[in-house]
All heavy atoms as an XYZ file, in Angstrom:
980
protein
N      88.698    122.929     19.458
C      89.420    122.134     20.303
C      88.668    122.022     21.724
O      88.070    122.993     22.075
C      90.753    122.673     20.665
C      91.883    121.681     20.753
S      93.548    122.281     20.678
C      93.605    123.909     20.654
N      88.777    120.950     22.437
C      88.114    120.876     23.639
C      88.838    121.619     24.721
O      89.933    121.529     24.979
C      88.127    119.370     24.206
C      87.350    118.373     23.185
O      86.357    118.847     22.688
O      87.799    117.297     22.895
N      88.041    122.481     25.474
C      88.574    123.217     26.701
C      90.007    123.542     26.655
O      90.514    124.316     25.882
N      90.861    122.856     27.635
C      92.248    123.203     27.675
C      93.146    122.338     27.099
O      94.231    122.176     27.416
C      92.571    123.379     29.212
C      92.041    122.360     30.075
O      91.522    121.370     29.545
N      92.095    122.515     31.432
N      92.665    121.581     26.124
C      93.542    120.599     25.431
C      94.393    121.467     24.463
O      94.069    122.436     23.936
C      92.761    119.702     24.449
C      91.805    118.741     25.119
C      92.487    117.571     25.707
O      93.644    117.210     25.228
O      91.885    116.919     26.558
N      95.706    121.068     24.281
C      96.786    121.668     23.474
C      97.144    120.642     22.352
O      97.039    119.462     22.515
C      98.012    121.976     24.398
C      97.675    123.108     25.236
C      98.991    123.464     25.976
O     100.091    122.909     25.787
N      98.972    124.702     26.698
N      97.441    121.259     21.166
C      97.964    120.453     20.138
C      99.340    120.065     20.356
O     100.114    120.867     20.888
C      97.783    121.305     18.810
C      98.395    120.535     17.686
C      96.327    121.739     18.589
N      99.632    118.753     20.206
C     100.928    118.285     20.369
C     101.738    118.731     19.240
O     101.407    118.989     18.190
C     100.970    116.805     20.417
C     100.225    116.076     21.602
C     100.445    114.641     21.363
N      99.465    113.993     22.367
C      99.863    112.978     23.163
N     100.902    112.531     22.992
N      98.814    112.463     23.851
N     103.072    118.864     19.503
C     103.975    119.216     18.507
C     104.403    117.892     17.765
O     104.225    116.875     18.312
C     105.448    119.776     19.133
C     105.087    121.038     19.554
C     106.459    121.773     20.070
O     107.445    121.444     19.388
O     106.444    122.517     21.051
N     104.754    117.987     16.457
C     105.067    116.859     15.771
C     106.400    116.325     16.333
O     107.462    116.970     16.481
C     105.358    117.242     14.278
C     104.262    117.458     13.385
C     104.787    117.944     11.949
C     103.446    116.153     13.178
N     106.505    115.028     16.740
C     107.729    114.339     17.141
C     108.643    114.345     15.923
O     108.230    114.351     14.868
C     107.254    112.924     17.502
C     105.789    113.049     17.743
C     105.271    114.093     16.812
N     110.006    114.482     16.082
C     110.987    114.519     15.077
C     110.818    113.468     14.132
O     110.879    113.629     12.816
C     112.328    114.495     15.768
C     112.038    114.946     17.103
C     110.629    114.579     17.457
N     110.510    112.160     14.556
C     110.359    110.980     13.584
C     109.026    111.293     12.761
O     109.229    110.882     11.486
C     110.103    109.752     14.307
N     107.940    111.936     13.148
C     106.902    112.099     12.328
C     107.138    113.198     11.376
O     106.823    113.201     10.286
C     105.599    112.376     13.163
C     104.436    112.790     12.381
C     105.263    111.220     14.148
N     107.799    114.310     11.892
C     108.253    115.379     11.073
C     109.105    114.865      9.887
O     108.753    115.331      8.643
N     109.861    114.001     10.062
C     110.736    113.427      8.829
C     109.919    112.829      7.954
O     110.145    112.813      6.718
C     111.783    112.382      9.434
O     112.742    113.137     10.304
N     108.872    112.064      8.289
C     107.991    111.261      7.445
C     107.194    112.293      6.549
O     107.124    112.151      5.337
C     107.087    110.303      8.231
C     106.054    109.623      7.202
C     107.797    109.226      8.798
N     106.704    113.195      7.141
C     105.828    114.091      6.442
C     106.637    115.189      5.509
O     106.045    115.775      4.605
C     104.737    114.954      7.152
C     105.477    116.032      8.153
C     103.801    114.062      7.936
C     104.539    116.884      8.971
N     107.877    115.214      5.788
C     108.696    115.997      4.840
C     109.084    115.219      3.491
O     109.466    115.799      2.541
C     110.057    116.428      5.560
C     109.883    117.421      6.510
C     111.080    117.811      7.233
O     112.143    117.219      7.001
O     111.047    118.471      8.300
N     108.797    113.948      3.466
C     109.071    113.230      2.262
C     108.026    113.692      1.171
O     106.882    113.994      1.551
C     108.842    111.664      2.557
N     108.393    113.610     -0.028
C     107.488    114.077     -1.149
C     106.488    112.989     -1.481
O     106.857    111.913     -1.616
C     108.308    114.525     -2.496
C     109.117    115.718     -2.154
C     109.799    116.144     -3.497
N     110.986    115.449     -3.903
C     112.214    115.599     -3.355
N     112.316    116.423     -2.429
N     113.181    114.768     -3.714
N     105.275    113.521     -1.668
C     104.201    112.654     -2.075
C     103.182    113.464     -2.861
O     102.979    114.708     -2.513
C     103.447    111.923     -0.932
O     102.466    111.007     -1.484
C     102.957    112.774      0.195
N     102.539    112.930     -3.752
C     101.334    113.578     -4.380
C     100.062    113.430     -3.596
O      98.926    113.921     -4.037
N     100.082    112.578     -2.611
C      98.903    112.325     -1.792
C      98.515    113.447     -0.807
O      99.518    114.197     -0.379
C      99.003    111.015     -0.950
C      99.045    109.706     -1.938
O      98.521    109.920     -3.054
O      99.652    108.865     -1.623
N      97.295    113.605     -0.489
C      96.926    114.502      0.676
C      97.459    113.797      1.995
O      97.345    112.567      2.127
C      95.472    114.628      0.696
N      97.865    114.529      3.011
C      98.554    113.962      4.285
C      97.900    114.660      5.367
O      97.817    115.835      5.517
C     100.117    114.134      4.197
C     100.609    113.596      5.511
C     100.623    113.437      2.973
N      97.517    113.870      6.341
C      97.177    114.378      7.654
C      97.767    113.532      8.768
O      97.887    112.261      8.541
C      95.709    114.690      7.911
C      94.738    113.568      8.030
C      94.390    113.169      9.333
C      94.206    112.906      7.018
C      93.387    112.163      9.546
C      93.369    111.924      7.171
C      92.922    111.511      8.512
N      97.994    113.899      9.983
C      98.646    113.123     11.028
C      97.811    113.268     12.302
O      97.285    114.353     12.630
C     100.022    113.667     11.400
C     100.650    112.872     12.516
C     100.937    113.694     10.147
N      97.583    112.112     12.795
C      96.792    111.954     14.066
C      97.724    111.469     15.303
O      98.494    110.601     14.993
C      95.540    111.095     13.819
C      94.780    110.855     15.142
C      94.598    111.422     12.664
N      97.531    112.223     16.431
C      98.298    111.784     17.503
C      97.692    110.543     18.249
O      96.563    110.211     17.938
C      98.584    112.997     18.444
C      97.382    113.501     19.312
O      96.444    112.729     19.411
O      97.524    114.599     19.863
N      98.284    110.080     19.263
C      97.651    109.006     19.987
C      96.349    109.148     20.592
O      95.669    108.271     21.016
C      98.695    108.612     21.009
C     100.095    109.236     20.563
C      99.680    110.391     19.792
N      95.947    110.590     20.769
C      94.717    110.837     21.309
C      93.592    111.121     20.345
O      92.559    111.838     20.509
C      94.834    112.024     22.412
C      95.653    111.734     23.591
O      95.573    110.626     24.037
O      96.467    112.531     23.867
N      94.025    110.802     19.081
C      93.001    110.980     17.961
C      92.945    112.494     17.442
O      92.065    112.789     16.782
C      91.649    110.465     18.195
C      91.338    109.118     18.465
C      91.706    108.485     19.660
C      91.167    108.184     17.428
C      91.666    107.080     20.004
C      91.114    106.667     17.713
C      91.280    106.399     18.918
O      91.154    104.947     19.149
N      93.877    113.239     17.931
C      93.821    114.686     17.401
C      94.630    114.895     16.273
O      95.788    114.307     16.240
C      94.382    115.624     18.608
C      93.478    115.604     19.843
C      93.494    116.807     20.664
N      92.686    116.783     21.747
C      91.452    117.042     21.630
N      90.789    117.474     20.653
N      90.549    116.867     22.760
N      94.135    115.694     15.335
C      94.968    116.035     14.130
C      95.869    117.074     14.544
O      95.749    118.045     15.137
C      93.951    116.645     13.033
C      92.896    115.542     12.634
C      94.672    117.154     11.861
C      91.756    116.074     11.750
N      97.209    116.671     14.114
C      98.275    117.711     14.467
C      98.991    118.195     13.252
O      99.811    119.115     13.264
C      99.263    117.047     15.403
C     100.025    115.811     14.667
C      98.787    116.660     16.606
C     101.203    115.288     15.639
N      98.528    117.593     11.988
C      99.006    118.114     10.837
C      98.026    117.996      9.749
O      97.393    116.784      9.686
C     100.348    117.448     10.278
C     100.822    117.801      9.048
N     101.528    118.973      8.732
C     100.690    117.073      7.898
C     101.817    119.096      7.505
N     101.353    117.934      6.828
N      97.720    118.833      8.937
C      96.727    118.854      7.810
C      97.187    119.607      6.644
O      97.373    120.869      6.723
C      95.426    119.462      8.231
C      94.125    119.348      7.480
C      93.763    120.273      6.546
C      93.156    118.171      7.593
N      92.422    119.775      6.006
C      92.187    118.641      6.622
C      93.064    117.054      8.255
C      91.009    117.773      6.359
C      91.964    116.189      8.142
C      90.928    116.689      7.210
N      97.716    118.985      5.590
C      98.342    119.742      4.490
C      97.437    120.347      3.545
O      96.113    120.148      3.568
C      99.483    118.920      3.949
C      98.985    117.878      2.899
O      97.711    117.714      2.700
O      99.859    117.085      2.477
N      97.964    121.163      2.582
C      97.161    121.851      1.629
C      96.463    120.849      0.641
O      95.305    121.291      0.287
N      96.924    119.665      0.334
C      96.201    118.715     -0.358
C      94.912    118.191      0.327
O      93.964    117.874     -0.373
C      97.118    117.519     -0.869
C      98.187    118.037     -1.934
C      98.955    116.745     -2.328
N     100.034    117.262     -3.357
C     101.257    117.422     -2.866
N     101.558    117.376     -1.697
N     102.140    117.920     -3.828
N      95.038    118.156      1.573
C      93.921    117.614      2.429
C      92.837    118.887      2.360
O      91.584    118.661      2.362
C      94.240    117.385      3.870
C      94.789    116.035      4.128
S      93.719    114.651      3.578
C      92.365    114.744      4.745
N      93.328    120.118      2.422
C      92.288    121.212      2.242
C      91.702    121.080      0.941
O      90.472    121.239      0.833
C      93.134    122.463      2.415
C      93.676    122.786      3.717
C      94.319    124.183      3.799
O      94.752    124.755      2.752
O      94.490    124.702      4.943
N      92.366    120.787     -0.233
C      91.820    120.751     -1.459
C      90.934    119.627     -1.637
O      89.770    119.606     -2.189
C      92.832    120.765     -2.638
N      91.301    118.438     -1.038
C      90.428    117.216     -1.088
C      89.129    117.299     -0.300
O      88.121    116.856     -0.809
C      91.288    116.051     -0.612
C      90.526    114.585     -0.700
C      90.505    114.176     -2.170
C      91.528    113.667      0.086
N      89.250    117.947      0.792
C      88.057    117.981      1.776
C      87.303    119.338      1.842
O      86.113    119.380      2.190
C      88.391    117.637      3.200
O      89.284    118.647      3.681
C      89.084    116.219      3.180
N      87.979    120.426      1.377
C      87.396    121.841      1.738
C      87.469    122.300      3.058
O      87.227    123.424      3.351
N      88.146    121.479      3.888
C      88.294    121.912      5.317
C      89.824    122.486      5.397
O      90.732    121.829      5.018
C      88.154    120.718      6.216
O      86.879    120.147      6.115
C      88.416    121.200      7.749
N      89.894    123.643      5.974
C      91.169    124.386      6.065
C      91.916    123.743      7.368
O      91.338    123.272      8.184
C      90.955    125.907      6.355
C      90.181    126.554      5.218
C      89.997    127.979      5.607
C      90.937    126.426      3.874
N      93.227    123.900      7.222
C      94.153    123.463      8.351
C      93.729    123.872      9.655
O      93.584    123.187     10.617
C      95.562    123.720      7.945
O      96.457    123.347      8.990
N      93.508    125.261      9.635
C      93.173    125.898     10.967
C      91.839    125.412     11.534
O      91.667    125.456     12.841
N      90.993    124.746     10.789
C      89.700    124.173     11.237
C      89.986    122.700     11.760
O      89.123    122.342     12.325
C      88.644    124.208     10.048
C      88.276    125.638      9.631
C      87.569    125.602      8.331
O      87.779    124.753      7.440
O      86.829    126.708      8.155
N      90.923    122.039     11.121
C      91.138    120.648     11.413
C      92.154    120.334     12.497
O      91.888    119.591     13.425
C      91.692    119.924     10.146
N      93.208    121.077     12.476
C      94.243    120.774     13.597
C      93.775    121.080     14.990
O      93.106    122.095     15.296
C      95.507    121.786     13.316
C      96.507    121.583     14.427
C      96.080    121.230     12.029
N      94.066    120.173     15.757
C      93.554    120.215     17.232
C      92.175    119.551     17.449
O      91.818    119.287     18.586
N      91.431    119.277     16.400
C      90.291    118.500     16.586
C      90.497    116.989     16.411
O      91.470    116.658     15.820
C      89.293    118.953     15.593
C      88.867    120.367     15.746
C      87.710    120.805     14.727
N      86.658    120.001     14.664
C      85.766    119.884     13.645
N      86.089    120.616     12.619
N      84.805    119.081     13.604
N      89.535    116.250     16.919
C      89.669    114.755     16.802
C      89.364    114.370     15.444
O      88.421    114.980     14.746
C      88.760    114.025     17.887
C      89.221    114.330     19.288
C      88.541    113.423     20.261
N      88.883    113.756     21.577
C      89.905    113.352     22.290
N      90.471    112.251     21.783
N      90.036    113.654     23.505
N      90.091    113.481     14.895
C      90.018    113.142     13.467
C      88.626    112.684     13.074
O      88.131    113.077     12.009
C      91.015    112.034     13.193
S      90.989    110.538     14.097
N      88.028    111.868     13.889
C      86.678    111.328     13.561
C      85.567    112.261     13.512
O      84.522    112.236     12.857
C      86.081    110.108     14.512
C      86.400    110.552     15.922
C      85.291    111.147     16.519
C      87.490    109.993     16.642
C      85.477    111.498     18.024
C      87.604    110.403     17.997
C      86.500    111.060     18.684
N      85.820    113.554     14.066
C      84.897    114.644     14.035
C      85.129    115.560     12.753
O      84.270    116.520     12.408
N      86.217    115.302     11.993
C      86.651    116.142     10.981
C      86.354    115.217      9.592
O      85.865    115.715      8.558
C      88.164    116.713     10.944
C      88.507    117.360      9.743
C      88.198    117.553     12.214
N      86.972    114.149      9.632
C      87.011    113.292      8.398
C      85.717    112.698      8.119
O      85.257    112.600      6.929
C      88.124    112.151      8.470
C      87.975    111.234      7.316
C      89.398    112.719      8.826
N      84.941    112.227      9.130
C      83.540    111.836      8.909
C      83.564    110.579      7.931
O      82.605    110.569      7.061
C      82.617    112.990      8.531
C      82.532    114.151      9.345
C      81.633    115.219      8.613
C      82.015    113.855     10.799
N      84.472    109.668      8.078
C      84.608    108.611      7.124
C      83.372    107.579      7.294
O      82.971    107.347      8.469
N      83.046    107.047      6.150
C      81.989    105.959      6.138
C      82.482    104.760      5.389
O      83.329    104.933      4.499
C      80.700    106.564      5.371
C      80.129    107.766      6.006
C      78.935    108.348      5.211
O      78.695    107.780      3.996
O      78.263    109.203      5.713
N      81.942    103.621      5.687
C      82.126    102.408      4.956
C      81.163    102.344      3.853
O      80.159    103.127      3.773
C      81.885    101.226      5.962
C      82.631    101.164      7.248
C      81.992    100.025      8.081
N      82.719    100.039      9.341
C      83.921     99.736      9.690
N      84.591     99.161      8.703
N      84.293     99.813     10.802
N      81.433    101.340      3.001
C      80.418    101.010      2.046
C      79.140    100.739      2.570
O      78.996    100.091      3.672
C      80.865     99.644      1.181
C      80.106     99.208      0.032
C      80.423    100.110     -1.087
O      81.668    100.337     -1.452
O      79.505    100.488     -2.014
N      78.037    101.256      2.016
C      76.774    101.178      2.613
C      76.395    102.188      3.633
O      75.366    102.232      4.195
N      77.349    103.206      3.962
C      76.946    104.303      4.820
C      77.200    104.142      6.204
O      77.079    105.100      6.971
N      77.731    102.972      6.742
C      78.010    102.819      8.079
C      79.310    103.592      8.474
O      80.114    104.001      7.758
N      79.298    104.068      9.728
C      80.408    104.937     10.223
C      81.754    104.059     10.410
O      81.801    102.913     10.825
C      80.123    105.373     11.774
O      78.934    106.171     11.700
C      81.225    106.185     12.296
N      82.825    104.681      9.789
C      84.146    104.108      9.831
C      84.853    104.776     10.873
O      85.655    104.201     11.687
C      84.766    104.060      8.447
C      86.182    103.480      8.502
C      86.314    102.139      8.169
C      87.378    104.193      8.760
C      87.512    101.529      8.119
C      88.464    103.650      8.689
C      88.641    102.258      8.522
N      84.999    106.074     10.746
C      85.796    107.001     11.618
C      84.988    107.256     12.995
O      83.950    107.792     13.018
C      85.989    108.388     11.020
S      87.041    108.314      9.599
N      85.616    106.653     14.100
C      85.150    106.888     15.359
C      86.212    106.638     16.471
O      87.374    106.197     16.159
C      83.964    105.805     15.653
N      85.997    107.171     17.595
C      86.904    106.913     18.743
C      86.966    105.518     18.896
O      86.003    104.723     18.870
C      86.504    107.492     20.050
C      87.515    107.585     21.087
N      87.748    106.601     21.900
C      88.454    108.528     21.384
C      88.699    106.848     22.677
N      89.182    107.981     22.435
N      88.350    104.902     18.985
C      88.413    103.516     19.103
C      88.508    102.771     17.729
O      88.166    101.667     17.635
N      88.688    103.494     16.675
C      88.628    102.866     15.277
C      89.669    101.666     15.182
O      90.703    101.623     15.943
C      88.949    104.005     14.285
S      90.686    104.538     14.150
N      89.315    100.976     14.161
C      90.258     99.756     13.967
C      91.684    100.172     13.496
O      92.733     99.379     13.799
C      89.626     98.944     12.880
O      89.422     99.550     11.664
N      91.777    101.246     12.800
C      93.128    101.732     12.447
C      94.063    101.993     13.543
O      95.243    101.528     13.667
C      93.088    102.908     11.597
C      94.510    103.526     11.056
C      92.250    102.617     10.111
N      93.553    102.817     14.596
C      94.310    103.068     15.821
C      94.582    101.717     16.627
O      95.613    101.511     17.202
C      93.648    104.174     16.715
C      94.371    104.561     17.872
S      96.072    105.348     17.466
C      95.532    107.069     17.020
N      93.490    100.978     16.729
C      93.778     99.741     17.458
C      94.896     98.866     16.801
O      95.597     98.438     17.575
C      92.456     98.886     17.464
C      91.490     99.153     18.474
N      91.672     99.127     19.826
C      90.298     99.786     18.274
C      90.615     99.644     20.608
N      89.705    100.054     19.625
N      94.956     98.647     15.595
C      96.141     98.014     14.954
C      97.384     98.710     15.195
O      98.350     98.037     15.494
C      95.815     97.873     13.437
C      94.647     96.944     12.973
C      94.419     97.121     11.528
C      95.185     95.543     13.258
N      97.383     99.951     15.145
C      98.653    100.636     15.446
C      99.040    100.574     16.792
O     100.329    100.308     17.125
C      98.433    102.228     15.131
N      98.099    100.738     17.775
C      98.475    100.266     19.122
C      99.050     98.892     19.487
O      99.745     98.750     20.336
C      97.280    100.696     20.110
C      96.899    102.172     20.140
C      95.411    102.432     20.718
O      94.647    101.536     20.677
N      95.291    103.636     21.183
N      98.505     98.008     18.633
C      98.988     96.673     18.842
C     100.334     96.382     18.083
O     100.751     95.177     18.159
C      97.817     95.696     18.273
N     100.787     97.364     17.402
C     102.085     97.226     16.657
C     101.850     96.331     15.392
O     102.889     95.848     14.885
N     100.666     96.436     14.861
C     100.454     95.695     13.573
C     100.246     96.691     12.400
O      99.862     97.832     12.544
C      99.148     94.955     13.888
C      99.153     94.059     14.956
C      98.392     92.799     15.052
N      98.163     92.078     13.836
C      97.071     91.573     13.497
N      96.047     91.694     14.285
N      97.000     90.914     12.303
N     100.699     96.174     11.274
C     100.503     97.028     10.051
C      99.103     97.308      9.636
O      98.314     96.513      9.970
C     101.305     96.295      9.006
C     101.158     94.918      9.450
C     101.216     94.927     10.943
N      98.846     98.395      8.993
C      97.404     98.666      8.607
C      97.544     98.646      7.068
O      98.227     99.405      6.378
C      97.065    100.083      9.008
C      95.691    100.413      8.519
C      97.086    100.212     10.573
N      96.717     97.940      6.395
C      96.511     97.928      5.001
C      95.751     99.058      4.486
O      94.991     99.660      5.174
C      95.847     96.525      4.624
O      96.621     95.361      4.885
N      95.946     99.382      3.166
C      95.244    100.566      2.577
C      93.629    100.103      2.614
O      93.335     98.945      2.614
C      95.621    100.896      1.153
O      95.448     99.826      0.388
N      92.835    101.113      2.533
C      91.452    100.901      2.509
C      90.699    101.952      1.870
O      91.361    103.113      1.595
C      90.848    100.704      3.928
C      91.287    101.780      4.875
C      90.523    102.970      5.014
C      92.395    101.746      5.551
C      90.742    103.997      5.893
C      92.676    102.756      6.507
C      91.858    103.937      6.569
O      92.249    104.917      7.307
N      89.480    101.764      1.395
C      88.665    102.851      0.767
C      87.642    103.329      1.796
O      87.193    102.679      2.657
C      87.786    102.192     -0.357
C      88.759    101.961     -1.589
O      89.769    102.519     -1.799
O      88.271    101.003     -2.351
N      87.364    104.654      1.780
C      86.668    105.340      2.665
C      85.848    106.366      1.936
O      86.409    107.023      1.041
C      87.586    105.885      3.768
C      87.185    106.805      4.947
C      86.487    105.876      5.876
C      88.286    107.534      5.500
N      84.600    106.635      2.392
C      83.792    107.776      1.765
C      83.845    108.843      2.934
O      83.455    108.647      3.914
C      82.453    107.241      1.533
C      81.619    108.413      0.756
C      80.253    107.796      0.276
N      79.517    107.238      1.327
C      78.423    106.469      1.033
N      78.152    106.134     -0.175
N      77.795    105.927      1.961
N      84.298    110.025      2.437
C      84.387    111.155      3.343
C      83.294    112.178      2.920
O      82.731    112.156      1.711
C      85.770    111.894      3.158
C      86.085    112.350      1.720
C      86.796    110.877      3.768
C      87.342    113.275      1.696
N      83.007    113.121      3.754
C      81.946    114.141      3.406
C      82.825    115.514      3.353
O      83.474    115.710      4.234
C      80.957    114.240      4.617
O      80.309    112.935      4.602
C      80.015    115.416      4.266
N      82.864    116.137      2.254
C      83.608    117.453      2.144
C      82.772    118.486      2.866
O      81.570    118.342      3.233
C      83.669    117.760      0.735
O      82.385    118.051      0.074
C      84.282    116.587     -0.105
N      83.505    119.599      2.887
C      82.964    120.827      3.638
C      81.563    121.185      2.947
O      80.624    121.671      3.565
C      83.906    121.885      3.550
C      83.411    123.290      4.005
C      84.423    124.377      3.851
N      84.236    125.402      4.747
C      85.076    125.973      5.450
N      86.325    125.599      5.385
N      84.693    126.818      6.409
N      81.425    121.046      1.703
C      80.255    121.385      0.933
C      79.111    120.337      1.148
O      78.016    120.507      0.512
C      80.488    121.586     -0.639
O      80.875    120.391     -1.143
N      79.425    119.171      1.664
C      78.534    118.202      2.037
C      78.448    117.063      0.850
O      77.738    116.131      1.025
N      79.438    117.145     -0.081
C      79.534    116.156     -1.093
C      80.240    114.982     -0.403
O      81.028    114.977      0.337
C      80.445    116.741     -2.235
C      80.930    115.697     -3.192
C      82.092    116.182     -4.064
O      82.547    117.331     -3.962
O      82.469    115.322     -4.964
N      79.729    113.743     -0.933
C      80.347    112.466     -0.441
C      81.363    112.098     -1.608
O      81.007    112.120     -2.692
C      79.260    111.345     -0.362
C      78.163    111.649      0.587
C      78.529    111.515      1.929
C      77.345    111.638      2.931
N      77.644    111.334      4.275
N      82.580    111.700     -1.069
C      83.751    111.443     -2.018
C      84.435    110.235     -1.520
O      84.799    110.072     -0.372
C      84.603    112.623     -2.093
C      85.807    112.419     -2.903
C      86.829    113.630     -2.821
N      86.183    114.618     -3.821
C      86.734    115.770     -4.029
N      87.676    116.276     -3.194
N      86.136    116.615     -4.833
N      84.632    109.328     -2.412
C      85.461    108.104     -2.098
C      86.899    108.410     -2.362
O      87.368    108.976     -3.265
C      85.050    106.862     -3.097
C      83.888    106.195     -2.604
C      82.592    106.348     -3.268
C      83.525    105.368     -1.634
N      81.624    105.646     -2.601
C      82.203    105.017     -1.596
C      84.519    104.850     -0.672
C      81.608    104.075     -0.652
C      83.933    103.936      0.348
C      82.483    103.613      0.252
N      87.753    108.038     -1.244
C      89.205    108.208     -1.245
C      89.816    106.745     -0.883
O      89.055    105.966     -0.292
C      89.636    109.297     -0.299
C      89.173    110.693     -0.651
C      89.234    108.857      1.154
N      90.965    106.566     -1.330
C      91.802    105.455     -0.931
C      92.737    105.950      0.197
O      93.233    107.123     -0.038
C      92.426    104.854     -2.130
C      93.266    103.519     -1.590
O      94.439    103.718     -1.436
N      92.521    102.514     -1.370
N      92.948    105.318      1.175
C      93.899    105.622      2.395
C      94.909    104.666      2.639
O      94.655    103.469      2.675
C      93.005    105.832      3.680
C      93.874    106.396      4.707
C      91.812    106.777      3.352
N      96.141    105.105      2.753
C      97.311    104.461      3.147
C      97.650    105.104      4.552
O      97.475    106.162      4.710
C      98.445    104.476      2.122
O      98.056    103.729      0.964
N      98.319    104.122      5.403
C      98.668    104.651      6.641
C     100.017    104.367      6.985
O     100.535    103.278      6.657
C      97.753    104.072      7.832
C      96.295    104.610      7.687
O      96.139    105.647      8.013
N      95.495    103.683      7.113
N     100.868    105.112      7.728
C     102.136    104.849      8.288
C     102.024    105.081      9.694
O     101.475    105.969     10.095
C     103.187    105.905      7.666
C     103.402    105.798      6.121
C     104.369    106.991      5.683
C     103.940    104.526      5.715
N     102.593    104.210     10.494
C     102.498    104.341     11.916
C     103.963    104.573     12.396
O     104.815    104.022     12.143
C     101.993    102.895     12.598
O     100.709    102.514     12.198
C     102.009    103.178     14.132
N     103.993    105.618     13.139
C     105.271    106.120     13.725
C     105.098    105.909     15.320
O     104.270    106.731     15.889
C     105.718    107.454     13.311
C     106.984    107.889     14.058
C     105.684    107.712     11.888
N     105.945    104.937     15.766
C     105.823    104.668     17.277
C     106.578    105.624     17.971
O     107.732    105.938     17.580
C     106.160    103.279     17.539
C     105.960    102.713     18.882
C     104.447    102.829     19.300
O     103.643    102.441     18.569
N     104.182    103.350     20.504
N     106.153    106.301     19.039
C     106.827    107.300     19.835
C     106.631    106.881     21.343
O     105.775    105.864     21.677
C     106.400    108.670     19.713
O     105.069    108.774     20.310
C     106.279    109.075     18.258
N     107.288    107.470     22.223
C     107.189    107.063     23.706
C     105.713    107.440     24.161
O     105.239    106.974     25.186
C     108.253    107.782     24.522
C     108.231    109.231     24.386
C     109.257    109.833     25.294
O     110.420    109.325     25.225
O     109.150    110.886     25.858
N     105.148    108.339     23.384
C     103.680    108.775     23.776
C     102.607    107.911     23.188
O     101.473    107.857     23.612
C     103.320    110.077     23.279
C     104.186    111.157     23.950
O     104.574    111.147     25.179
O     104.400    112.189     23.350
N     103.038    106.969     22.216
C     102.205    106.080     21.517
C     102.269    106.248     20.094
O     103.139    107.093     19.531
N     101.396    105.646     19.285
C     101.486    105.634     17.907
C     100.949    106.906     17.284
O      99.782    107.394     17.710
C     100.596    104.573     17.308
C      99.727    104.288     18.430
C     100.433    104.575     19.658
N     101.520    107.536     16.274
C     101.148    108.569     15.443
C     100.783    108.076     14.075
O     101.623    107.271     13.553
C     102.191    109.595     15.257
C     102.394    110.502     16.498
C     102.856    110.131     17.672
C     101.992    111.926     16.520
C     103.022    110.877     18.747
C     101.966    112.679     17.567
C     102.545    112.152     18.746
O     102.761    113.074     19.805
N      99.632    108.296     13.680
C      99.164    107.846     12.242
C      99.276    108.856     11.240
O      98.744    109.857     11.406
C      97.657    107.400     12.422
C      97.413    106.173     13.261
C      95.936    106.021     13.495
C      98.155    104.845     12.768
N     100.108    108.508     10.288
C     100.171    109.465      9.048
C      99.437    108.894      8.021
O      99.548    107.795      7.528
C     101.676    109.508      8.560
C     101.893    110.360      7.402
C     102.621    109.890      9.689
N      98.264    109.538      7.679
C      97.334    109.126      6.725
C      97.615    109.742      5.338
O      97.747    111.007      5.339
C      95.915    109.580      7.141
C      95.340    108.989      8.390
N      94.851    107.722      8.483
C      95.387    109.440      9.607
C      94.448    107.513      9.712
N      94.875    108.617     10.462
N      97.724    109.054      4.361
C      97.916    109.480      2.895
C      96.652    109.139      2.267
O      96.189    107.959      2.115
C      99.124    108.827      2.321
C     100.410    109.134      2.979
C     100.779    107.997      3.963
C     101.473    109.340      1.950
N      95.957    110.165      1.725
C      94.714    110.023      0.982
C      94.790    110.513     -0.495
O      95.427    111.466     -0.639
C      93.459    110.799      1.726
C      93.222    110.234      3.094
C      91.888    110.878      3.516
O      91.313    111.718      2.996
N      91.516    110.314      4.735
N      94.054    109.860     -1.283
C      93.914    110.054     -2.735
C      92.522    109.798     -3.198
O      91.854    108.954     -2.710
C      94.995    109.449     -3.580
C      94.722    107.904     -3.723
C      95.923    107.045     -3.701
N      96.933    107.144     -2.693
C      96.839    106.584     -1.505
N      95.849    105.822     -1.092
N      97.970    106.758     -0.598
N      92.097    110.606     -4.138
C      90.677    110.397     -4.731
C      90.670    108.959     -5.424
O      91.685    108.554     -5.954
C      90.195    111.404     -5.816
O      90.100    112.628     -5.056
N      89.553    108.286     -5.353
C      89.507    106.961     -5.847
C      88.926    107.049     -7.198
O      88.265    107.836     -7.569
C      88.617    106.108     -4.927
C      88.608    104.657     -5.191
C      87.870    103.907     -4.299
N      86.470    103.986     -4.660
C      85.448    103.162     -4.188
N      85.724    102.377     -3.411
N      84.282    103.210     -4.822
């Protein structure tokens, strides 16, 4: 985590969403791009432990790439821009780099939960 940054608590509305049952891997990003939730399925999918992911900026952990190897995950990503504009985000494919360095394609769906602090993104990932 950067200097004196603190991990935000899950807003109640976000907590309700992640309590829903799913077979997908789930992680949550706050309006400042910080991961505030990283479940066991994300650990299994990526090899990155929750303690290593929570508090860090998502683009520095997920390391997502587009088809052809271009960077997808970055500060100012299109997913957050759509969420900030109040627009829905369609599912998409993304290539991630696992802890062991393996490149793996996943499909991602997103839920946006609007709070007074801004949008929280609930990412649901599955192997493609």
